[in-house]
VEXDREN-2710 file (C-alpha; in Angstrom, 1 decimal):
% VEXDREN-2710
k/r/px/py/pz
1/MET/2.7/17.2/84.2
2/LEU/-0.4/16.8/81.9
3/SER/-3.9/17.5/82.8
4/ARG/-6.4/14.7/82.8
5/ALA/-8.0/16.2/79.7
6/ALA/-4.7/15.9/77.6
7/ARG/-3.8/12.4/78.8
8/PRO/-6.1/10.7/76.3
9/ALA/-5.1/12.7/73.2
10/PHE/-1.4/12.1/74.2
11/GLN/-1.8/8.3/74.8
12/ALA/-3.8/7.9/71.5
13/GLY/-0.9/9.7/69.7
14/ALA/1.7/7.7/71.3
15/ALA/-0.2/4.3/70.3
16/ALA/-0.4/5.5/66.6
17/THR/3.6/5.9/66.7
18/LEU/4.0/2.3/68.0
19/ARG/2.0/0.7/65.0
20/PRO/4.0/1.5/62.0
21/ALA/2.7/-1.6/60.0
22/ALA/-0.9/0.0/60.2
23/VAL/0.5/3.1/58.5
24/THR/2.7/1.7/55.9
25/ILE/0.0/-1.2/54.7
26/PRO/-2.4/1.4/53.1
27/VAL/0.4/3.2/51.2
28/LEU/1.7/-0.3/49.7
29/GLN/-1.8/-1.1/48.8
30/THR/-2.5/2.3/47.2
31/ALA/0.7/1.9/45.2
32/ASN/-0.4/-1.5/44.0
33/TYR/-3.9/-0.4/43.1
34/ALA/-2.5/2.6/41.0
35/THR/-0.4/0.1/39.2
36/LEU/-3.3/-2.0/38.4
37/ARG/-5.2/1.0/37.2
38/GLU/-2.4/2.0/35.0
39/ILE/-2.0/-1.7/33.5
40/GLU/-5.7/-1.7/32.8
41/GLY/-5.5/1.7/31.2
42/ARG/-2.9/0.5/28.7
43/LEU/-4.7/-2.6/28.1
44/LYS/-7.6/-0.5/27.1
45/SER/-5.8/1.9/24.6
46/ILE/-4.0/-1.1/23.1
47/ARG/-7.2/-2.8/22.4
48/ASN/-8.8/0.5/21.0
49/ILE/-5.6/0.7/18.6
50/GLU/-6.2/-2.9/17.6
51/LYS/-9.8/-2.3/16.7
52/ILE/-8.6/0.7/14.5
53/THR/-5.9/-1.2/12.8
54/LYS/-8.1/-4.1/12.0
55/THR/-10.8/-1.8/10.6
56/MET/-8.0/0.0/8.4
57/LYS/-6.8/-3.5/7.2
58/ILE/-10.5/-4.5/6.1
59/VAL/-11.0/-1.1/4.4
60/ALA/-7.5/-1.3/2.7
61/SER/-8.3/-5.0/1.4
62/THR/-11.6/-3.8/-0.1
63/LYS/-10.0/-0.7/-1.8
64/LEU/-7.3/-3.0/-3.1
65/THR/-9.6/-4.9/-5.2
66/ARG/-10.9/-1.7/-7.1
67/ALA/-7.2/-0.4/-7.3
68/GLN/-6.0/-3.7/-9.0
69/ARG/-9.1/-3.6/-11.6
70/ALA/-8.0/0.1/-12.3
71/MET/-4.4/-1.0/-12.5
72/THR/-5.0/-3.7/-15.0
73/GLU/-7.2/-1.0/-17.2
74/SER/-4.3/1.5/-17.0
75/ARG/-1.6/-0.9/-18.3
76/SER/-3.6/-1.4/-21.5
77/TYR/-3.1/2.4/-22.0
78/GLY/0.6/2.5/-21.0
79/SER/1.5/-0.5/-23.2
80/THR/-0.2/0.8/-26.2
81/SER/1.9/4.0/-26.0
82/ASN/5.0/1.9/-25.4
83/THR/4.2/-0.4/-28.3
84/VAL/3.9/2.6/-30.5
85/PHE/7.4/4.0/-29.5
86/GLU/9.1/0.9/-29.5
87/GLU/8.3/0.2/-33.1
88/ALA/9.2/3.8/-34.1
89/GLU/12.4/3.2/-32.1
90/THR/11.9/6.4/-30.1
91/LYS/14.9/7.2/-27.8
92/PRO/15.4/10.1/-25.5
93/VAL/17.4/13.2/-26.9
94/GLU/20.7/13.9/-25.1
95/SER/21.4/17.4/-24.9
96/GLU/23.8/19.3/-22.5
97/ASN/22.1/22.5/-22.4
98/LYS/18.6/21.2/-21.7
99/LYS/17.2/19.9/-18.3
100/THR/15.5/16.6/-17.4
101/LEU/12.0/16.5/-15.8
102/LEU/11.5/14.0/-13.3
103/VAL/7.9/13.2/-12.1
104/VAL/7.6/11.7/-8.8
105/CYS/4.2/9.9/-8.2
106/SER/3.3/9.4/-4.6
107/SER/0.2/10.3/-2.6
108/ASP/-1.0/12.3/0.4
109/LYS/-1.8/9.4/2.9
110/GLY/0.5/7.7/5.2
111/LEU/0.3/4.7/7.5
112/CYS/1.5/2.3/4.7
113/GLY/4.9/1.3/5.6
114/GLY/7.8/2.6/3.7
115/ILE/6.4/2.9/0.2
116/HIS/6.9/6.8/0.1
117/SER/10.3/6.7/1.6
118/GLY/11.4/4.0/-0.9
119/LEU/10.1/6.1/-3.9
120/THR/12.1/9.1/-2.6
121/ARG/15.1/7.1/-2.2
122/GLY/14.8/6.0/-5.5
123/THR/14.5/9.4/-6.9
124/ARG/17.6/10.5/-4.9
125/ARG/19.6/7.3/-6.1
126/LEU/18.7/8.2/-9.8
127/MET/20.1/11.7/-9.5
128/ASP/23.0/10.6/-7.9
129/LYS/23.8/7.9/-10.3
130/THR/23.0/9.7/-13.5
131/PRO/24.2/13.5/-12.6
132/GLY/22.5/16.1/-14.5
133/ASP/20.4/19.1/-14.5
134/TYR/17.0/18.0/-13.0
135/ASN/13.7/19.7/-12.2
136/LEU/11.2/17.8/-10.1
137/VAL/7.3/17.5/-10.3
138/VAL/5.9/15.9/-7.3
139/ILE/2.4/14.4/-7.2
140/GLY/1.5/13.7/-3.6
141/GLU/2.5/15.6/-0.1
142/LYS/4.4/12.7/1.3
143/SER/7.2/12.6/-1.0
144/LYS/7.1/16.4/-1.4
145/ALA/7.9/16.9/2.2
146/GLN/10.8/14.2/2.0
147/LEU/12.4/15.9/-1.1
148/SER/11.7/19.4/0.1
149/ARG/14.5/18.7/2.7
150/SER/17.0/17.6/0.3
151/ASN/15.9/19.1/-3.0
152/PRO/13.8/22.1/-2.4
153/LYS/15.3/24.4/-5.3
154/ASP/14.6/21.7/-7.9
155/ILE/10.8/21.3/-7.3
156/VAL/9.0/23.4/-9.8
157/LEU/5.5/22.0/-9.6
158/SER/3.5/19.9/-7.0
159/PHE/0.2/18.5/-6.8
160/ALA/-2.0/17.6/-3.6
161/GLY/-5.3/15.9/-3.1
162/ILE/-3.8/12.6/-4.5
163/GLY/-4.7/9.1/-3.3
164/LYS/-8.1/9.8/-1.9
165/ASP/-9.7/7.7/-4.4
166/VAL/-8.8/5.4/-7.5
167/PRO/-7.0/7.6/-10.0
168/THR/-8.5/8.3/-13.4
169/PHE/-7.5/9.4/-16.9
170/SER/-9.1/12.8/-16.2
171/ASP/-6.7/13.3/-13.2
172/ALA/-3.7/12.1/-15.4
173/GLN/-4.8/14.5/-18.1
174/ALA/-5.1/17.5/-15.8
175/ILE/-1.5/16.8/-14.4
176/ALA/-0.2/16.6/-17.9
177/ASP/-1.7/19.9/-19.0
178/GLN/-0.1/21.8/-16.1
179/ILE/3.3/19.9/-17.0
180/SER/2.9/20.9/-20.5
181/LEU/2.5/24.5/-19.3
182/LEU/6.0/24.7/-17.8
183/PRO/8.0/27.3/-19.7
184/THR/11.3/24.9/-19.6
185/ASP/12.0/22.9/-22.8
186/TYR/13.1/19.5/-21.4
187/SER/15.2/17.0/-23.3
188/SER/13.8/14.1/-21.4
189/ILE/10.6/13.5/-18.8
190/LYS/10.9/10.5/-16.8
191/ILE/8.1/9.3/-14.4
192/MET/9.1/7.5/-11.1
193/TYR/6.4/5.3/-9.7
194/ASN/6.0/2.3/-7.5
195/LYS/5.5/-0.9/-9.9
196/PHE/3.2/-3.4/-8.4
197/LEU/4.9/-6.8/-8.4
198/ASN/2.6/-8.8/-6.1
199/ALA/0.6/-8.4/-3.1
200/GLN/3.7/-8.4/-0.9
201/SER/6.1/-6.4/-2.8
202/TYR/6.7/-3.4/-5.1
203/GLU/9.7/-1.5/-6.5
204/ALA/10.5/2.1/-7.8
205/THR/10.4/2.1/-11.6
206/ILE/10.9/4.6/-14.2
207/VAL/8.9/5.1/-17.4
208/GLU/9.9/7.5/-20.0
209/ALA/7.5/10.1/-21.5
210/TYR/9.2/11.2/-24.8
211/SER/9.5/14.9/-25.9
212/GLU/8.2/16.3/-29.2
213/GLU/11.8/16.4/-30.6
214/ALA/12.5/12.8/-29.4
215/ILE/9.2/11.5/-31.2
216/ALA/10.0/13.4/-34.5
217/ALA/13.5/12.0/-34.6
218/SER/12.4/8.4/-34.4
219/PRO/13.6/6.4/-37.4
220/ASN/10.4/4.6/-38.0
221/PHE/8.0/7.3/-36.9
222/ALA/7.2/8.1/-40.5
223/ALA/5.4/4.7/-41.0
224/PHE/2.5/5.8/-38.7
225/GLU/2.0/8.8/-40.9
226/VAL/1.3/11.2/-38.3
227/ASP/1.1/15.0/-39.2
228/GLU/3.6/17.4/-37.6
229/GLU/0.5/19.6/-36.4
230/VAL/-0.8/16.9/-34.2
231/LEU/2.6/16.0/-33.0
232/ALA/2.2/18.2/-29.8
233/ASN/-1.2/16.3/-29.1
234/LEU/0.4/13.0/-29.3
235/ARG/3.1/13.8/-27.0
236/GLU/0.7/15.1/-24.3
237/TYR/-1.6/12.3/-24.9
238/ALA/1.3/9.9/-24.4
239/LEU/2.2/11.7/-21.3
240/ALA/-1.1/11.5/-19.7
241/ASN/-1.1/7.8/-20.7
242/ALA/2.2/7.1/-18.9
243/LEU/1.0/9.2/-15.6
244/PHE/-2.4/7.2/-15.8
245/TRP/-0.7/4.0/-15.7
246/ALA/2.1/5.3/-13.0
247/LEU/-0.6/6.8/-10.6
248/ALA/-2.8/3.6/-11.0
249/GLU/0.0/1.1/-10.3
250/GLY/1.2/3.4/-7.4
251/HIS/-2.5/3.4/-5.7
252/ALA/-2.4/-0.2/-5.7
253/CYS/0.8/-0.7/-4.2
254/GLU/-0.2/1.9/-1.6
255/GLN/-3.3/0.0/-0.8
256/SER/-1.3/-3.2/-0.5
257/ALA/1.3/-1.9/1.5
258/ARG/-1.4/-0.2/4.0
259/ARG/-3.1/-3.5/4.2
260/ASN/0.1/-5.3/5.1
261/ALA/1.2/-2.5/7.6
262/MET/-2.2/-2.6/9.4
263/ASP/-2.0/-6.5/9.7
264/ASN/1.4/-6.3/11.2
265/ALA/0.0/-3.6/13.6
266/SER/-2.9/-5.7/14.7
267/LYS/-0.6/-8.8/15.2
268/ASN/1.8/-6.6/17.2
269/ALA/-1.1/-5.1/19.2
270/GLY/-2.3/-8.8/20.0
271/ASP/1.0/-9.8/21.3
272/MET/1.2/-6.6/23.5
273/ILE/-2.5/-7.3/24.8
274/THR/-1.3/-10.8/25.7
275/ARG/1.7/-9.7/27.6
276/PHE/-0.2/-6.9/29.4
277/GLN/-2.9/-9.0/30.5
278/ILE/-0.5/-11.5/32.0
279/LEU/1.1/-8.8/33.8
280/PHE/-2.3/-7.6/35.0
281/ASN/-3.2/-10.9/36.4
282/ARG/-0.1/-11.4/38.1
283/THR/0.0/-7.9/39.7
284/ARG/-3.7/-8.5/40.7
285/GLN/-2.8/-11.8/42.3
286/ALA/0.1/-10.1/44.2
287/VAL/-2.3/-7.4/45.6
288/ILE/-4.8/-10.0/46.7
289/THR/-1.9/-12.0/48.4
290/ASN/-0.8/-8.9/50.3
291/GLU/-4.2/-8.1/51.5
292/LEU/-4.4/-11.8/52.8
293/VAL/-1.3/-11.5/54.5
294/ASP/-2.3/-8.4/56.1
295/ILE/-5.7/-9.9/57.3
296/ILE/-4.0/-13.0/58.5
297/THR/-1.5/-11.1/60.5
298/GLY/-3.9/-8.8/62.0
299/ALA/-6.1/-11.9/63.2
300/SER/-3.2/-13.4/64.7
301/ALA/-2.0/-10.3/66.5
302/SER/-5.4/-9.9/67.9
303/GLU/-5.8/-13.4/69.2
304/GLY/-2.1/-13.0/70.8
END
């Protein structure tokens, strides 16, 4: 037997157990509202990413104009050196006892598609296609990180801080000075860089930087009447010209690739926003419909 004071509490507890719909409906609504909040948060983050990618695309487009102008100027340096060596019929000196130096021109920045990985693949392809004793000089942290996993012992020199601005001849001259200080006497110096084809495409290309021995052994080099005392200076100057050409072309390719990558990322973000907006609208409509059903069911129950 229950006392009169305990009967109201017992009756209230029993009445609560007899109404399961009243208990389960708030749980369902809470789950739906949480889902809406998650979708809304995802939409907000995607919109922020879209703003960033659009801004980076605009910045890359602006930098690309300057990079193409610098690339055009650098080609005059490189083509002049090439004309001299073509007229002199200069060819690399083949020697089994000497190493080949391969200079890889990349940069420190990412978010530009597969431009750096393509350059790294081209370097490995060259080393596999023409086996030999190679040393690597890597300009830029991106290709350095990739080549360090496959050829860590071949890297003798590396440079960082590349790609922040348009390359200058002073930058190329400083790199050429450091390469000239390497103790090894190389039979050939090859520069691997990304050649600018158009705003949508590029390819890994090699330009030869001849050694003093190769220049001196040129059949028609005597026609230029260059003293032997300045032969080392000519070789270093030609190396700086080739590096300036390679860095400027690579920088233009990087800005073009970054603009294209950010354009694709912005389009993908727009597609995701559209899909999530449709999902958000459908989920919100489902929540409203459930609430209306609950209200109508409660009103019908109260009338009955």
